[in-house]
C-alpha positions in Angstrom: 0.1 0.0 0.2 2.7 2.5 1.0 4.5 1.7 -2.0 1.5 2.1 -4.2 1.0 5.4 -2.5 4.6 6.6 -3.4 4.2 5.3 -6.9 1.2 7.5 -7.2 3.0 10.7 -5.8 5.9 10.7 -8.2 3.6 10.1 -11.0 1.7 13.1 -9.7 4.9 15.0 -9.1 6.4 14.3 -12.8 3.2 15.4 -14.1 3.2 18.1 -12.3 6.3 19.1 -13.3 5.4 18.7 -17.3 2.3 21.3 -16.5 4.7 23.8 -15.4 7.5 23.2 -17.6 6.8 26.0 -20.3 9.4 25.4 -22.6 9.8 28.8 -23.6 12.8 29.2 -26.0 14.7 32.2 -27.4 16.4 32.0 -30.7 19.5 34.3 -30.7 21.5 35.3 -34.1 24.9 35.7 -33.8 28.4 35.6 -35.3 30.9 33.1 -34.2 33.9 35.9 -34.0 34.1 38.9 -31.9 33.4 42.2 -33.8 32.8 46.1 -32.1 29.8 45.1 -29.9 29.1 41.7 -31.3 31.3 40.5 -28.4 31.0 37.4 -25.4 30.3 40.3 -23.1 27.7 41.6 -24.9 26.1 38.1 -25.8 26.5 37.6 -22.0 24.3 40.4 -20.6 21.5 39.2 -23.2 21.6 35.8 -22.2 21.6 36.6 -18.4 18.6 38.9 -18.7 16.7 35.6 -19.9 18.4 33.4 -17.5 18.0 30.0 -19.1 18.0 26.4 -17.6 19.3 25.3 -21.2 21.4 26.7 -24.0 21.4 24.8 -27.3 24.6 25.9 -29.3 25.6 25.4 -33.1 28.2 23.0 -32.4 29.1 19.3 -33.0 29.0 16.7 -30.4 32.5 15.6 -30.7 35.8 15.7 -29.1 36.7 19.4 -30.6 33.3 20.3 -28.8 34.5 18.9 -25.3 38.1 20.0 -25.7 36.8 24.0 -26.1 35.6 23.3 -22.5 38.6 21.9 -21.1 41.5 23.2 -22.7 41.8 26.6 -21.9 44.4 27.1 -24.8 41.9 26.0 -27.8 40.5 28.1 -29.8 37.3 29.3 -28.6 34.2 30.8 -30.7 32.2 34.1 -29.5 29.6 31.8 -28.0 31.8 29.4 -26.1 33.6 32.3 -24.3 30.0 33.5 -22.8 28.7 29.9 -22.2 32.0 29.2 -20.1 31.7 32.9 -18.1 27.9 31.8 -17.8 28.8 28.5 -16.3 30.7 30.2 -13.9 27.8 31.5 -12.2 24.9 29.6 -13.1 24.4 25.6 -13.1 22.9 25.0 -16.7 22.5 22.3 -19.3 24.5 23.5 -22.7 23.6 21.2 -25.5 25.8 20.6 -29.0 23.1 20.4 -31.4 24.4 20.5 -34.8 26.3 17.7 -37.3 29.4 17.9 -39.1 29.5 21.1 -41.2 31.2 19.6 -44.4 29.7 16.1 -45.4 29.3 17.6 -48.9 32.1 20.2 -49.1 35.4 20.9 -48.2 36.6 24.2 -46.5 38.7 25.0 -49.2 35.4 24.6 -51.6 33.8 27.2 -49.3 36.6 29.5 -49.4 36.6 28.9 -53.3 33.3 30.0 -53.9 33.2 33.1 -51.5 36.7 34.2 -52.7 34.9 34.7 -56.2 32.0 36.2 -54.8 34.2 38.9 -52.9 35.6 39.6 -56.5 32.7 41.8 -57.2 32.2 45.4 -56.0 28.4 44.7 -55.1 29.1 42.0 -53.4 31.7 43.7 -51.2 29.6 46.7 -50.1 26.4 44.5 -49.2 29.2 42.6 -47.0 30.8 46.3 -45.9 27.3 47.2 -44.7 26.5 44.3 -42.6 29.8 44.4 -40.9 29.6 48.0 -40.4 26.2 47.4 -38.5 27.3 44.3 -36.7 30.1 46.4 -35.3 28.0 49.1 -34.6 24.6 47.6 -33.0 26.0 44.2 -32.3 23.1 41.6 -31.5 20.5 44.0 -32.0 21.4 44.1 -35.4 21.9 40.8 -36.0 18.4 39.9 -34.6 16.5 42.6 -36.9 14.7 43.0 -40.1 17.5 44.8 -41.5 20.0 42.0 -41.1 17.3 39.7 -42.6 17.2 42.0 -45.7 20.8 42.4 -46.3 21.2 39.1 -45.9 18.4 38.5 -49.0 20.3 41.1 -51.0 23.4 39.0 -50.3 21.9 35.8 -51.8 20.4 37.6 -54.7 23.5 39.0 -55.6 25.2 35.5 -55.6 22.6 34.2 -58.0 23.1 36.7 -60.2 26.8 36.3 -59.9 26.4 32.7 -60.8 24.2 33.3 -63.4 26.7 35.8 -65.0 29.9 33.5 -64.9 27.8 30.4 -65.3 29.2 29.5 -68.7 32.9 30.1 -67.5 32.6 27.8 -64.4 30.0 25.2 -63.6 32.0 23.7 -60.8 30.9 26.9 -58.9 27.0 26.3 -59.4 27.7 22.7 -58.2 29.6 24.1 -54.9 27.0 26.6 -54.4 24.1 24.1 -54.9 26.0 21.6 -52.1 26.5 24.9 -49.9 22.9 25.3 -49.5 21.9 21.6 -49.5 24.4 21.1 -46.2 22.5 24.1 -44.7 19.3 22.8 -45.2 20.5 19.4 -43.7 22.1 21.0 -40.6 19.4 23.2 -39.9 16.9 20.0 -40.1 19.0 18.4 -37.6 19.2 21.0 -35.2 15.7 21.6 -35.0 15.1 17.9 -34.6 17.6 17.4 -31.7 16.1 20.4 -29.9 12.8 18.8 -30.6 13.8 15.3 -29.0 15.6 16.9 -26.1 12.6 18.8 -25.1 10.5 15.7 -25.2 13.0 13.8 -22.8 14.1 16.8 -20.6 12.0 19.7 -18.9 12.9 23.0 -18.7 10.9 26.4 -18.4 13.7 28.7 -20.5 16.4 28.2 -23.4 18.1 29.8 -25.9 19.7 28.7 -29.1 22.4 30.4 -30.4 22.7 30.2 -34.2 24.7 32.1 -36.8 23.0 34.6 -38.3 23.1 33.2 -41.7 20.5 29.9 -40.4 18.3 32.5 -38.7 15.3 33.1 -41.4 15.3 29.6 -42.9 15.3 28.2 -39.1 12.5 30.5 -38.1 10.5 29.1 -41.3 10.8 25.8 -40.7 9.7 25.6 -37.1 5.7 25.8 -38.2 6.4 22.3 -39.4 8.4 20.9 -36.8 5.8 22.3 -34.2 3.0 20.2 -36.4 5.0 17.1 -36.3 6.1 17.3 -32.6 4.4 16.4 -29.2 5.8 19.1 -27.4 5.1 22.8 -28.5 7.7 25.1 -27.9 7.4 28.9 -27.3 9.8 30.2 -29.5 10.9 34.0 -29.1 12.7 35.5 -32.3 13.4 38.8 -30.6 16.0 39.6 -27.7 15.7 41.6 -24.4 
């Protein structure tokens, strides 16, 4: 009888925790290197204002990831510097949700593609404007409509460059197609991993740190995941 009562109490407590879990998640667009107001200290201020229980990272779950947190001399992105600082004050979970980023292309092919784009003044002008706004306004800009507009302008320009030089450089079109296929696969994997974690773990507040280039497509994909998932996440796309 006593064990039966304990079992019922545990079940009641479990379901009570589920009801209390709000599954709020804030998407924060970032860049991986520090420039101007786009810094680990500025990101820390934003995250501390949210006080998340969980931080989802655009990182792969591999030896390199654990080295970032255990080896003081290893390279650290802006986001990881921020999380290390945050972990000194708050006991939270931080979860890598990305998959290997070069499944279809080598980094040499990535660099080859962008080196060609940067030969064109119109492309350099858009990129320069982006950098100016990022340095001046930091995460406010990276999570703004203006950033999305400039990114769309950049994508249109890339396609115009591809059309212009396609007859001379067909390998570039192949690289560009595979680059975006890879982005699509990674974004789907990251959302799948976040929803899968949420299905098996309770939390009230979370943040998802993602490169600004993924922000628009991630936002567009979320409604489909909401339809498929039994767990409904309360997404927020603006920063405090």
